[in-house]
C-alpha positions as CSV (number, residue, x, y, z in Angstrom):
1,M,44.0,-47.0,5.8
2,A,44.2,-43.5,7.2
3,N,44.4,-42.1,3.6
4,F,41.4,-44.2,2.5
5,A,39.4,-43.0,5.5
6,R,40.3,-39.5,4.7
7,T,39.1,-40.1,1.1
8,N,35.8,-41.5,2.4
9,T,35.4,-38.5,4.7
10,S,36.0,-36.1,1.8
11,V,33.5,-37.9,-0.4
12,A,31.0,-37.9,2.5
13,L,31.5,-34.2,3.0
14,I,30.9,-33.6,-0.7
15,F,27.7,-35.6,-0.6
16,S,26.6,-33.7,2.6
17,L,27.2,-30.4,0.9
18,G,25.2,-31.6,-2.1
19,R,22.2,-32.5,0.2
20,F,22.5,-29.1,1.8
21,F,22.5,-27.4,-1.5
22,F,19.5,-29.4,-2.6
23,G,17.6,-28.4,0.5
24,F,18.6,-24.8,0.1
25,L,17.4,-24.7,-3.5
26,L,14.0,-26.0,-2.3
27,F,13.9,-23.4,0.4
28,V,14.7,-20.6,-2.1
29,S,12.1,-21.9,-4.5
30,S,9.4,-21.8,-1.9
31,T,10.2,-18.4,-0.4
32,T,10.6,-16.9,-3.9
33,Y,7.1,-18.0,-4.7
34,A,5.7,-16.8,-1.4
35,A,7.3,-13.4,-1.7
36,R,5.2,-12.8,-4.8
37,A,1.9,-13.1,-3.0
38,S,1.4,-9.4,-3.1
39,R,2.5,-8.1,-6.5
40,P,2.8,-4.7,-8.1
41,L,0.6,-3.2,-10.8
42,C,1.8,-2.5,-14.4
43,A,0.2,-0.3,-17.0
44,N,-2.1,-2.1,-19.5
45,H,-1.8,-1.7,-23.3
46,Q,-3.7,1.6,-22.9
47,G,-1.1,2.9,-20.4
48,N,-3.4,2.7,-17.4
49,F,-3.1,1.0,-14.0
50,V,-6.1,-0.7,-12.4
51,G,-6.2,-2.0,-8.8
52,L,-9.4,-3.6,-7.4
53,A,-10.3,-4.3,-3.8
54,I,-11.4,-7.8,-4.7
55,D,-7.9,-8.8,-5.9
56,E,-6.1,-9.3,-2.6
57,D,-2.7,-9.7,-4.2
58,A,-3.0,-6.2,-5.7
59,W,-2.8,-4.3,-2.5
60,E,-1.4,-4.2,1.0
61,S,-3.0,-3.0,4.2
62,I,-0.9,-1.4,6.9
63,P,-2.7,-0.9,10.3
64,G,-2.6,2.5,12.0
65,K,-1.6,3.1,15.6
66,P,-4.0,2.1,18.5
67,S,-6.6,4.6,19.5
68,N,-6.3,7.4,21.9
69,P,-9.7,8.1,23.7
70,D,-9.3,11.8,22.9
71,D,-9.4,11.0,19.2
72,W,-12.9,9.5,19.1
73,R,-16.4,10.9,19.5
74,F,-17.6,12.2,22.8
75,D,-20.9,10.2,22.6
76,Q,-19.0,7.0,22.4
77,R,-16.8,7.9,25.4
78,E,-20.0,8.5,27.4
79,K,-21.2,5.1,26.4
80,G,-18.0,3.6,27.7
81,D,-17.0,2.1,24.3
82,T,-13.4,1.1,23.9
83,E,-11.3,0.3,20.9
84,P,-8.6,-2.3,21.8
85,T,-7.1,-2.7,18.4
86,A,-5.6,-0.5,15.7
87,Q,-7.8,0.4,12.7
88,S,-7.0,-1.0,9.3
89,W,-8.3,-1.3,5.7
90,K,-10.0,-4.7,5.5
91,L,-11.8,-6.6,2.8
92,T,-15.5,-6.3,3.7
93,K,-18.4,-8.1,2.2
94,E,-21.5,-6.2,1.2
95,E,-24.5,-6.6,3.5
96,P,-27.6,-8.2,1.9
97,L,-30.8,-6.3,1.4
98,Y,-33.3,-6.3,4.3
99,G,-36.6,-5.3,2.7
100,S,-35.8,-2.1,0.8
101,E,-32.8,-1.1,2.9
102,R,-29.2,-2.2,2.8
103,K,-26.7,-1.5,5.6
104,G,-23.3,-0.2,4.5
105,P,-21.9,0.6,1.1
106,R,-23.4,-1.1,-2.0
107,N,-22.8,-1.7,-5.7
108,S,-19.1,-2.7,-5.4
109,Y,-17.8,-4.4,-8.5
110,A,-17.5,-7.9,-6.9
111,G,-19.6,-7.7,-3.7
112,H,-16.5,-6.9,-1.6
113,F,-14.7,-3.6,-0.9
114,L,-12.0,-2.2,1.4
115,Q,-13.1,-0.3,4.5
116,V,-11.4,1.3,7.5
117,V,-12.6,-0.7,10.5
118,P,-13.6,-0.7,13.3
119,D,-15.8,2.3,12.6
120,S,-15.7,4.2,15.9
121,G,-15.6,7.8,14.8
122,R,-11.9,8.3,14.7
123,T,-10.2,10.9,12.5
124,Y,-6.5,11.4,11.4
125,P,-5.1,13.7,12.6
126,G,-7.3,14.0,15.7
127,R,-10.6,15.8,15.5
128,G,-10.2,19.6,15.1
129,K,-6.6,19.3,13.9
130,H,-5.2,20.0,10.5
131,L,-2.6,18.1,8.6
132,E,0.7,19.9,8.4
133,Q,3.0,17.3,6.8
134,V,2.2,14.0,5.1
135,E,4.8,12.3,7.3
136,E,2.4,12.8,10.2
137,L,0.2,10.1,8.7
138,V,2.9,7.4,8.5
139,G,2.4,4.8,11.2
140,A,-0.6,6.6,12.6
141,S,-3.3,6.4,9.9
142,P,-4.4,3.1,8.4
143,C,-2.7,2.9,5.0
144,L,-3.8,1.1,1.8
145,V,-0.9,0.6,-0.6
146,F,-1.0,-0.2,-4.3
147,R,2.5,-0.8,-5.7
148,L,3.3,0.5,-9.2
149,E,6.0,-0.3,-11.7
150,V,6.6,2.5,-14.2
151,T,8.5,1.5,-17.3
152,K,10.8,3.8,-19.4
153,E,8.1,4.0,-22.1
154,G,5.4,4.9,-19.5
155,T,7.2,7.9,-17.9
156,G,5.2,11.2,-17.6
157,W,2.2,12.6,-15.9
158,H,-0.2,10.1,-14.1
159,T,-3.6,11.1,-12.8
160,L,-5.5,9.1,-10.1
161,F,-9.2,8.2,-10.1
162,V,-10.7,6.6,-7.0
163,R,-13.9,4.5,-6.8
164,W,-15.0,5.1,-3.2
165,T,-17.9,6.1,-1.0
166,G,-18.6,6.9,2.6
167,G,-19.2,4.2,5.2
168,D,-22.1,5.8,7.0
169,N,-24.5,8.7,6.7
170,V,-24.3,10.1,10.2
171,G,-21.5,12.5,9.9
172,G,-18.3,10.5,9.3
173,G,-16.5,8.0,7.2
174,D,-16.2,10.0,4.0
175,S,-12.7,11.3,3.6
176,F,-9.1,10.2,3.0
177,F,-5.7,11.4,1.9
178,V,-3.6,10.1,-1.1
179,A,0.1,10.4,-1.7
180,M,2.7,8.9,-4.0
181,H,5.9,7.4,-2.6
182,R,8.9,6.4,-4.7
183,T,10.6,3.2,-3.5
184,K,13.1,2.6,-6.3
185,G,14.3,4.4,-9.4
186,K,15.8,7.7,-10.5
187,G,15.5,10.5,-8.0
188,E,15.3,10.7,-4.2
189,K,13.3,8.0,-2.4
190,G,10.3,9.3,-0.6
191,F,7.1,11.2,-1.2
192,V,6.7,12.5,-4.8
193,T,5.2,16.0,-5.1
194,G,2.4,16.7,-7.5
195,Q,1.7,19.4,-10.1
196,R,1.8,23.1,-9.1
197,T,-1.7,24.2,-8.6
198,L,-4.1,26.7,-6.8
199,K,-6.7,26.2,-4.1
200,P,-9.1,28.6,-2.4
201,A,-7.5,30.5,0.5
202,V,-9.1,29.6,3.9
203,V,-8.6,30.6,7.5
204,P,-10.0,29.3,10.8
205,M,-13.5,30.5,11.6
206,N,-12.3,32.6,14.6
207,S,-9.6,34.3,12.6
208,D,-9.4,38.1,12.6
209,V,-9.2,38.1,8.8
210,T,-12.9,37.4,8.4
211,S,-16.0,37.7,10.5
212,Y,-18.3,34.7,10.6
213,A,-21.1,33.8,13.1
214,G,-21.0,30.0,12.5
215,C,-21.7,27.5,9.8
216,C,-24.5,25.2,8.5
217,Y,-23.4,21.6,9.0
218,H,-25.0,19.1,6.5
219,Y,-25.5,15.7,8.0
220,V,-25.1,13.9,4.7
221,T,-22.4,15.8,2.8
222,H,-20.6,16.8,6.0
223,A,-19.9,20.3,4.5
224,C,-20.2,23.2,6.8
225,P,-20.4,26.5,4.8
226,C,-19.6,29.5,6.9
227,L,-22.2,32.1,7.5
228,K,-21.9,35.8,8.2
229,E,-25.1,36.0,10.3
230,A,-26.5,33.7,12.9
231,P,-30.1,32.3,12.9
232,V,-32.8,34.7,14.2
233,D,-33.9,33.6,17.7
234,G,-32.3,30.2,17.2
235,D,-34.4,29.4,14.2
236,N,-32.1,27.4,11.9
237,S,-34.5,27.8,8.9
238,T,-33.5,31.5,8.7
239,A,-29.9,30.6,8.1
240,C,-29.6,27.0,6.9
241,P,-31.2,25.9,3.6
242,S,-32.8,22.6,4.7
243,K,-33.7,20.4,7.6
244,Q,-30.7,18.3,6.8
245,H,-28.6,21.2,8.2
246,T,-27.9,22.3,11.7
247,F,-26.3,25.6,12.7
248,I,-23.1,25.4,14.6
249,N,-21.7,28.6,16.3
250,T,-18.2,29.8,15.9
251,A,-16.8,28.3,19.1
252,S,-18.1,24.8,18.4
253,A,-17.1,25.0,14.7
254,T,-13.6,26.0,15.6
255,K,-13.2,22.9,17.8
256,F,-14.2,20.8,14.8
257,G,-11.5,22.5,12.7
258,V,-13.9,24.2,10.3
259,Q,-12.2,26.7,8.0
260,C,-13.8,29.5,6.1
261,L,-13.1,31.0,2.6
262,I,-11.5,34.4,2.7
263,G,-13.7,35.2,-0.3
264,K,-13.5,37.5,-3.3
265,G,-11.7,34.9,-5.3
266,D,-8.6,34.9,-3.0
267,M,-6.5,31.8,-4.0
268,E,-3.4,30.1,-2.5
269,V,-0.6,28.8,-4.6
270,V,0.4,25.2,-3.8
271,R,3.8,24.8,-5.4
272,H,4.6,21.2,-4.5
273,P,1.6,19.4,-3.2
274,H,2.6,16.4,-1.0
275,W,-0.9,15.0,-0.6
276,Y,-4.4,15.4,-1.9
277,L,-7.6,15.3,0.2
278,F,-10.8,13.5,-1.0
279,A,-13.7,14.7,1.2
280,G,-17.3,14.7,0.0
281,Q,-18.8,13.7,-3.3
282,E,-21.4,15.4,-5.6
283,A,-24.3,13.1,-4.4
284,G,-23.3,13.3,-0.8
285,D,-22.6,10.4,1.5
286,V,-25.1,7.9,0.0
287,M,-22.9,4.8,0.5
288,D,-23.2,3.9,-3.1
289,F,-20.1,3.3,-5.3
290,D,-22.2,3.9,-8.4
291,S,-23.3,7.4,-7.3
292,E,-20.0,8.7,-8.6
293,P,-18.2,5.8,-10.3
294,W,-14.8,7.4,-10.5
295,D,-13.8,10.5,-8.5
296,T,-10.8,12.6,-9.3
297,T,-11.7,16.0,-8.0
298,C,-10.0,16.8,-4.7
299,E,-7.9,19.5,-3.0
300,A,-4.2,19.7,-3.0
301,E,-2.9,19.7,0.6
302,G,-6.4,20.0,1.8
303,S,-7.5,19.5,5.4
304,N,-11.0,21.0,5.7
305,T,-14.3,19.4,6.4
306,R,-14.9,19.1,2.6
307,D,-12.5,19.4,-0.3
308,S,-12.8,22.2,-2.7
309,G,-12.9,19.9,-5.8
310,H,-10.5,22.4,-7.3
311,D,-7.6,20.0,-8.1
312,F,-6.7,16.6,-9.6
313,P,-4.1,14.2,-8.1
314,S,-1.3,14.1,-10.7
315,W,2.4,13.2,-10.5
316,D,5.2,13.2,-13.0
317,L,6.6,9.7,-12.6
318,T,10.0,8.5,-14.0
319,Q,11.0,4.9,-14.5
320,G,10.9,3.0,-11.2
321,E,8.8,1.5,-8.5
322,Y,6.2,3.5,-6.5
323,E,3.6,3.1,-3.8
324,L,0.2,4.8,-4.1
325,R,-0.7,5.3,-0.5
326,I,-4.3,5.9,0.7
327,Y,-4.4,7.2,4.3
328,A,-7.7,7.2,6.2
329,R,-8.8,10.6,7.4
330,E,-12.1,9.2,8.8
331,D,-12.8,5.6,9.6
332,G,-15.6,3.8,7.8
333,T,-14.4,5.1,4.4
334,A,-14.8,2.5,1.7
335,V,-12.7,2.0,-1.5
336,D,-13.7,-0.3,-4.4
337,G,-10.7,0.3,-6.6
338,I,-8.2,2.8,-8.1
339,Y,-7.5,3.8,-11.7
340,I,-4.4,5.7,-12.7
341,V,-4.3,7.2,-16.2
342,G,-0.8,7.2,-17.8
343,P,0.6,9.9,-20.1
344,D,-1.3,8.5,-23.2
345,G,-4.2,6.9,-21.3
346,D,-7.9,7.8,-21.2
347,A,-10.2,8.4,-18.2
348,P,-12.2,5.4,-17.0
349,G,-15.6,5.0,-18.7
350,I,-18.8,5.2,-16.5
351,G,-20.2,2.1,-18.1
352,Q,-17.1,0.0,-17.6
353,R,-17.6,-2.8,-15.1
354,Y,-14.6,-4.7,-13.6
355,T,-14.6,-8.2,-12.1
356,E,-12.2,-10.2,-10.1
357,R,-8.7,-10.6,-11.6
358,D,-9.1,-7.5,-13.7
359,S,-6.3,-5.7,-11.8
360,T,-3.4,-5.0,-14.0
361,I,-0.9,-7.1,-12.0
362,C,2.6,-7.2,-13.5
363,Y,2.6,-10.5,-15.4
364,Q,6.3,-9.9,-16.2
365,S,7.0,-10.0,-12.6
366,S,4.9,-13.1,-12.2
367,Y,6.8,-14.7,-15.1
368,A,10.1,-13.7,-13.5
369,A,9.1,-15.4,-10.3
370,V,8.0,-18.5,-12.1
371,K,11.2,-18.5,-14.1
372,T,13.2,-18.3,-10.9
373,V,11.3,-21.1,-9.3
374,G,11.7,-23.2,-12.5
375,I,15.4,-22.7,-12.7
376,S,15.8,-23.6,-9.0
377,L,13.7,-26.7,-9.4
378,L,15.7,-27.7,-12.5
379,S,18.9,-27.2,-10.6
380,C,17.5,-29.4,-7.8
381,L,16.5,-32.1,-10.2
382,A,19.9,-32.0,-11.9
383,V,21.8,-32.3,-8.6
384,G,19.4,-35.0,-7.4
385,S,19.7,-36.9,-10.6
386,L,23.5,-36.8,-10.3
387,F,23.4,-38.2,-6.8
388,A,20.9,-40.9,-7.7
389,F,23.1,-41.8,-10.7
390,A,26.2,-42.1,-8.5
391,L,24.5,-44.1,-5.7
392,F,22.1,-46.4,-7.5
393,T,23.4,-47.3,-10.9
394,E,26.3,-49.7,-11.7
395,T,27.9,-47.1,-14.0
396,G,27.5,-44.5,-11.3
397,K,29.1,-46.7,-8.7
398,N,32.0,-47.4,-11.0
399,I,32.5,-43.7,-11.6
400,K,32.2,-43.1,-7.9
401,H,34.8,-45.8,-7.2
402,S,37.1,-44.3,-9.8
403,V,36.8,-40.9,-8.2
404,E,37.4,-42.3,-4.8
405,M,40.6,-44.1,-6.1
406,R,41.8,-41.0,-7.8
407,L,41.2,-38.9,-4.7
408,H,43.0,-41.6,-2.8
409,A,46.0,-41.5,-5.2
410,I,46.2,-37.7,-5.0
411,L,46.0,-37.7,-1.2
412,H,48.6,-40.6,-1.1
413,R,50.9,-38.7,-3.4
414,N,50.6,-35.6,-1.3
415,D,51.2,-37.6,1.8
416,A,54.3,-39.1,0.2
417,R,55.7,-35.7,-0.7
418,E,55.0,-34.5,2.8
419,S,56.9,-37.5,4.2
420,I,59.9,-36.9,1.9
421,V,60.0,-33.2,2.9
422,Q,59.7,-34.1,6.6
423,Y,62.5,-36.8,6.2
424,Q,64.8,-34.3,4.5
425,Q,64.2,-31.7,7.2
426,F,64.9,-34.4,9.9
427,T,68.1,-35.5,8.2
428,Q,69.3,-31.9,7.9
429,L,68.6,-31.5,11.6
430,E,70.6,-34.6,12.5
431,T,73.5,-33.6,10.3
432,T,73.6,-30.1,11.8
433,G,73.4,-31.5,15.3
């Protein structure tokens, strides 16, 4: 009876393990599917990557750190405004037309765009500061991430185009940094440097290298070209070109971090650019994605009030996985999509219009996920069918009974052998005694 009870216990244990395995497979199937909610981008047949704001599974938003009152505008501090939460890139719906005016960015591809909110006048780094290393942005600035999978056939130089616009027209929300980060593949993990390039040499306005009286700040483009001479008797019209400008003296401009060209064609070599600055567009901050459908002109390792437009964000990518990271420089900035041209690809056409689900999401990765889920489900069905066969069919019951009897016989034979060995040892002890 003891042996038979042991047999039943063993069989019950086997069936319990089977039920656990069945549940585990279901859990793996569900988590595998859920893990694919945000998927990487793959190059299309033309060798280009497309990531749209409207496709929420094509990007990830990583919030920045909570605000420091010293980082936001003085006029808001005077009003007693507070910002209790960290800023982040959020999918935002276009505001409808009110008469002939529309509030906020317009002409996005699908009526939605990504924007850094809440818009409270924050800058990254803080106002008047200049970026020294791209690592300063990690964990501080709100980050928009597009994951990329580069195949062996697609290795080579990749150039970024961004469809973006400013989020307001009152002096902010019109700049961001971009960087490429390797997460898997050949080479060291971390930020990937871009192509060796040049940029105009600049110095702070109060530097001894140059002599400037101030700058003309443009309310729409946010540029502040440095001036050798100040306005006559405070008359801005004698120094600044239009009513959209205001003159800022050297002391005030220095606090805002304005830098001036050394001039005479003096250039600076950027050997290994770790980031690129997008600040300002040709049409100014008009809050219209169609004003400059795809922007690729920027400044390598720039940190001025406006980029020089001298460079193009390009990286030599090997086979592996990457993250294109877009870090906010000013809140309110809006992005409608990204377009990365591969080694054999072409620049995006002005007339090309994209719609929802046009992001080049990796279908192979999707297939792999579905395949994994399918195999897990088939395994679950197979195990479940086996147990159902053993428990509910006559043939299955007979087989189950035969297995139990065989286990019983094996266990009984082992017990008999153990008894004989124990008897022999006991007899030897008695004889010795």
